[in-house]
Structures are given as structure tokens and as C-alpha cells.
N, C-alpha and C positions, 0 to 999 in steps of 0.2 A: 143783281142786288136783291137780297132777301128783305122784304118789307117787315116792319115790326109785328104787324098782324099775323103774317105767315110764320114768323119765328115763334110767336106765342102759340099758334096752332100746333106747330111741330113739337114744341115743348109739352103741350098738353097731351099730344099723342104718345110721346115717349113715356110720360108719367102714367098714362092709362095702360100702356103696355107692361110697364113694371108692376103695376097693381094686379094685372091679370096673371102675371107670373107668380106673384106672391100668393094670390088666391088659389092658383093651380097647385102650387107646392103644398099649401095648407090642406087642400082637399085630398091630396094623395098621401097625406100622412107625414108632413114635413117634420123632420127631426124626431120621428117616433122611435121608440126603443122597445125591445121585447125583454121579458125576464129571462135571465140566464140560469136561474135556479133549477136544479134537477127535479123533474116531475115524473110521475108514474105513467106508463103507457096505458094503464087501465083507468077508466073513469069511475071513481067511487062517489056516486051521487048520494043524495039524501036517502034513497031507497036501498042503498047497499047495506049489507050486514055490518054491524059495528066491528066484528072480528076481521072483516075484509079491509075496512079502513085502517084498523090497527096494524094489520099485516103490511099494508102499503107503507105506512109510516115507519115501520121497523126496517123495511128494506131501504127506504130512502135515507134513514139515519145511518145505516151501515155503509152506504155509498159515501155519504158526507164525511164520516169518520175516516174511511180509507183515504179519501182525497186529501184530508187534512194531515193525517198521521203518516201515510206512506208516500203519496205522490207529490207532496211538497218537499220531500227529502232530496237535497241536491244530488246525493249519490244515486238514488233511484232514478232521478231524471236523466242523469248522464247515461246510465245504462239504457233507459227507455229511448233515447235518441239513437242508440247504436244497434239494437237488436229487438226483434219481436219477442214478446214474452208469452205468446200463445203458440200452440203447435201447428205445424203445417200438415195438412191431412195426408199428403203423399209421403210424409216421413214416418207415418204410423205403421206398425206391424199389422198386417191384415188379420192376424189372429186376435188382435185387440179391438177390432171394430165393434163387435157386439157389446162391448162394455159401455159404449157410448149411448146405448139404448136407454140407460137410466136417466139421461138428460133430456129426452124427448118431452115436449110440452103437450101432454095429452095425445101423444102419438105424432106430433108435428115437429118438423125441423125448420128453422128459419135460415134462409140463404140471402145474404145481403150483397148485391152486386155493386162494386165500386162505391163503397161508403164515403160520404162527404166529398163527392166529386166536385161539386160547385166550389167549395171553399179552397180546395187545393189544386184543381186542374182546369176549371172552366176558363176559357180564353176568348170569349166573345167580345170582351172589351167594354160592353155596355154596363155591366154590373160586375166590376172586377174583384170584389171581395178584398182580402188583405193584399197590400202591395207586395210585389216580388221581393223587395229588399227588407221586408219585415223580418226581424230576428228575435221577436219576443219569445218567452218561454212557452206560451200556449196560444198558438195561432187561432184555434177554434174559439176560445174564450174571447180573444181580442176581436174577432170577426163578429161574434154574437153581440158584443158590447157596443159596437159602433152604432151610431144613429142611422136610421133608414129614411130615405127621401122619396121613396116611391113604393107603391103596392108590390111591385115585382121584387124589390130588394127585401121588403118585409116578409114576403112569401119564401124567398130563398133562405133567410135566416130561420124562419119558423120550421121549414123542412129539415134543415141541418140540426136544429135543436131537438126536434122530435126523435130523429134517428140516434143522435148522441145519447139522449136520455134512455131510449129503448135499449141500446147496447149496454149502458151502465146497469140498468135494471135487470135485464135478462142474464147478464154475466154474473151478477151478484146472486141471482136466484138459481144459478146453475142450470139454465135452460140451453138446449143445443142450438148454437148459432154457427153458421159457416160463412166466412167472409170471402168474397171473390175480389181480390185486390188487383189493380192494374200491373201487368207484368212489366218489369224493368222501369217502374215509374220514376225511379231516381234519375234516369237518363231522358225521360220524356220532356221534350221542349216546353210543354204547357205546365209542367210542375213548377209551382210558384217558388218553391224553396230549393230548387236544384243547386243553387250556388251558396246555400247556407246549411244550417243544421237541419236534420231530417224531421221536420215538423209533422209530416204525415205519420211517420213511425211513432212519434210521441203521442199523437192523437189516438191511434189504434190501441196503443198500450194503456193509455189513460182510460179509454172508453170500455175496454174489455177486462180490466182488473186482474190480469194474469189468471183468468179463469180456465180451469181444465175443460169446461163445457164449450169453449169457443175455439174453432179451428179456422184455418185459412187455406186458400188456393190462389193461384194466379190465373188471370184471364190470358187468352192467347196473345192479345195486344193491349197496349195501354188505353186505347180508345175504343175497344170493342169488348162486348160481354161474353163472347163465346170462349169455350175452353179448348185447350189442346186435346187431341183425341186421347192421349194417354191419361191425362188428368180427368177427362170425362168418364173414362172407364173406371178409374179409381173411385170417383164420386158415386157413380151408380152402384158399384159393388158395396160401397159403404152404406148407401141408403137401403139396399136390400138386406144387408147383414143386420142392421139395426131395426129392420121392419118398420120403417117410417110410413105412417098412414097418409101424411100430407106433407107437401113442400110449400112453404109460405115464403114468397119472394118480396124483397124490398130493395132499396138502394137508389141508384140514379143512372141514367135518366129514363123516364117512361118513354117508350117508343124508340129508344136508342139502345144503350148497353143492356138495359133490362130486357128489352124485346129480343135482343140477340140471345141472351141466356134462356129466356122463357121458351123460345122456339126450339132451342137446342135440347133442353131438358124434357119438354113434354113429348118429344118424339121418342124418347127412350124410357121415360117413366110415365106410368099411366096418366093420360092427360086430364082425367077427371079428378086427379088428386094434386094438381098444381094450381096455386092461386097467387094473385098479386094482393099485397096488403097496403092499401092506400095510406094508412097512418105512418108507415115507414118508407114511403116511396117519394122520390123527388122528381120534379118537372124541370126541364131546362128553361131558362128565361127566354130562349129563342122560340119556345113552343107554347107560350101562353101570352095573351094580350094583357095590357095593364088593367083593362076593365074586368076581365075574367079573374085575374089575380086579386083584385080588390074585392070582388064578389065572394071569393073563397076564404076571405079573412074575417075573423071575428073582431069585435071592437078592441079587444086586448092584444091583437096581433097574432093570436093563435089561429090554427087552420080549422075551418069548418069541414069536418070529415065527411059529412053527408053530401055537401056540395062537391067536394073533391072527388068522392067516389062516383057521383053521378056524372061528373065531367069526364072522368076516365072511361066509364062505360059508354058514354055518349060520344067519345072520341073528340071532345071539345079541346082537350089539351093533350100534349105528348106526341103528336104526329105519328100515331100508331098505324101499323099495317094490320095487326090483329087486335081484337078486343079481348083482353084476358079475363078470366073468371076472377071475381073479387071475393076476398074474405077479410072482414073487419076484425080487429082485435076485440076480444071480449074477455072479461074476467072469467077464468076457468070455472065451469060449473062444479059446485061442490068444494071449491077452494075456500080457504078460511076467510 
């Protein structure tokens, strides 16, 4: 028989436990949300030139207008679910390669390995992102709009938003970006929308704006970042023909698919010209602790790039075998 005093003690213990859970959730950002509004990859602070700030605003306005006028059109969306609206690098005539040099960003080309992998393919179960049965028109927007209940989830969203905004901005600016997409991703068991409309294809089309400066290739496997030998030869020939000075790599995840690609490319392309860009790089939730995730977040849910860069270089995150050279995004010198 439980005595009344024991029952009261147990009740008090349960109440205290519930209070601790509430406090823990609050401390980790209970029901926090991040802004889904498109922002520039460049930081135009108070010291920036007024013309630089104006230029950024002009680009953002062009993105918003296209999103409203073009990408909200039902006919466009139907097409965007069915086919990629950017060119595959291997489909280009090699005689046309050098024409793409005009899109280099100060001599640099951006290569994004498995963009938005967390939202569409991560399957650790701890931080699931959108449900597999979700059939909304914009999976990424839906994911970013959801409330976050932990520092890790907030970090996942912030990473995905930064890359989406980067692709929107650079494709509108006509800067050269090459996407490495998961091969046969439609059949990949981890693909969340395998049984519904192709939300990944829609995401790529929306983020890249049908830009002629954006190309894509497929990785050898859906869960690895290496390229098939034939595709690697094509990419290297392309990089030499356009005389790329630097290869700037982003995507997901650090120490995983990115490291696959990084190792692959630096063996064939001068290794002092290959860099990882923290601003457009994602960490797997399995490779970062809640404490470190929280430490890398600003109060508004955005990423503290200085801390992220230091953690990558210190191998605090990402489960890396090699420590890549880092190159942070800076507004082009002499740009408006």
C-alpha cells in the first residue's frame, strides 16, 4: 500500500520532472522559428559602400519578383516537377566550354555537393525534417517554416536556408555554379518524396531560376560525393577550358559526401586552389553535439560563421579525415 505521504512525494517528483523538461525545452529554443525571407550571401554592414547595399537590394528584388511572377504560375510548377530547367554539364558540346568563363566569380567556380541533403534525404530519424507523406507545393519552404525545438534543428534549418539563398542569389547574378546531385535519387530509399511528386526537382528549379550559369552533374552514388570516372574527366576538362582559378566547395555533409568530392577533385586539380566555403556548407546532425550546435547559432537563429569556420578547421564538427582549406564569402573587391 502506498501511503499518502509517499504519494505526495511521488507527485512532487513528477511535477519537478515536468518542470525540468519545460525549462530544458525553453533553453534549447522551444518553438523557435527562423526567417524564411531571401537574404544575400554577402554581409553589407554599415561600413559597406552605399552602392554595394543598393546592388544587393536590387538582386533580392529581382529574385522576389521572379518568385512571385514566374514560379507561382501553376504551369511553370507542373513543368518544374517534371524536368530540370538547368543544363547537365555532360550534355554540353566541349567546344562550348570556354563560353562559361564569363560566369566565373572573380575567377572562381562554386561546386555544391548534394544540395539540401538534410531536407530531402537525411534518414537518421532524430531530426526528420518534412514527413515522407508531405505533398505540399514547396517542401523546403514548409520545412523552414516549421518551429524548431532544439539547437540542432535550428542549425539544420539555418544551413538549408543559407544554401537556398546562395543559389537564388548567384543564379540571378549569373555566377558559375555546378551542382553535384545524388545519382538516381528518385529511387533512393531515403528520398522522402519517392512516392509523391518530385519535390527535390522542384527545389533545384526554384533555387536556380533557369539560369544559364548553373550546371549539374550526378555523383556516382546517392549517398557518396565521388564522381564516376567519365564525369570527373568531363568536369576537369571543363575547369581547365574555362581557366578556373579556384574551386569553392559547399553542400552537405562536411566529412561525408563533401569530403568524398574534396579528396577526388584536389588529386586532379591543383590542391592549393580548392577550398571549402563554410557559409554554404552543411553539417550532419549526427556529427555535431547539441552544445556545439547551440554555440554556433546567433540569437536570431542564423549561423555564426566565425565559430562554424573555427569548428570545421578544428575538426570539432563533421567527422573529417582531412581538414580542408577554408575560404569565406566576401563581397567582391571593386564590386558595386
